[in-house]
N, C-alpha and C positions, 0 to 999 in steps of 0.2 A: 761460793763459799758459805758455809753455815756457821753462825755464831750462836753459842748457847749462853743464856743469862740464867744464873741460879740465884733465886731470891730466898734467903733464909727469913722465915717469918715466925712471929709469936704475938698473937692477939693484935692483928693489924687490920681488923674489919673496917676501920674508918678510911684507910687509904689504899688498901690492896686492889680494890676494883678499878679505881681510876688509873693507878700505876699500870696494871695489866692491860687495860684497854689502850693506853698510850703505847705500850710496847708492842702490842699485837699488830699495830700498823706498820711495823718495820719488816720489810721483806727479808727472807732468809734467816729469821731469828727464831731460835727455839727457846721457849720459856719454861723453866722448871721452878716450881715453888716447893721449897723444902721446909716443912712446918715442924717446929719443935714442941708441939703440944698445946696449941691454941685452945682456949676455953670459950672463945666467942665465935662469930660467924666467918672467920677467916677462911677456913677450909671450904665451906659451902660456896662462898663467893669465888675463890680461886679455882675450884674444880670446874666451873663453867667457862673459865677463860684461859687455863693453862694446864700443863701436866703437873700433877701434885703428888708429893710423897710425904710420908710421915717419918720423922727421924728422931733420934735422941736430941734433947735440947742442947743448945750451945752452937754458936756460929760455926766453929770448926767442924763439928760433927755434921751439921746440916749441909755445909758446903761440900764436904767429902761424900755424903750420901747422894747429893745431887750430881756430883762429878761421876760417880759410879754408873749412873743411868744415862748420862749425857752421850 
């Protein structure tokens, strides 16, 4: 069974790396980061650890965009 986690982000450079590293240790887990327009290093950090997409800002938009590619 595969489980997908969609993380809506916006300027999360302080915590995104440790969160994604922790999640990557879970077998059968797909991780999608749906970014709503970060102006910091969030995307650069996340791209090395998860599947990343850029979406319109807003949690609902970001979750829907992530669900479309899950």
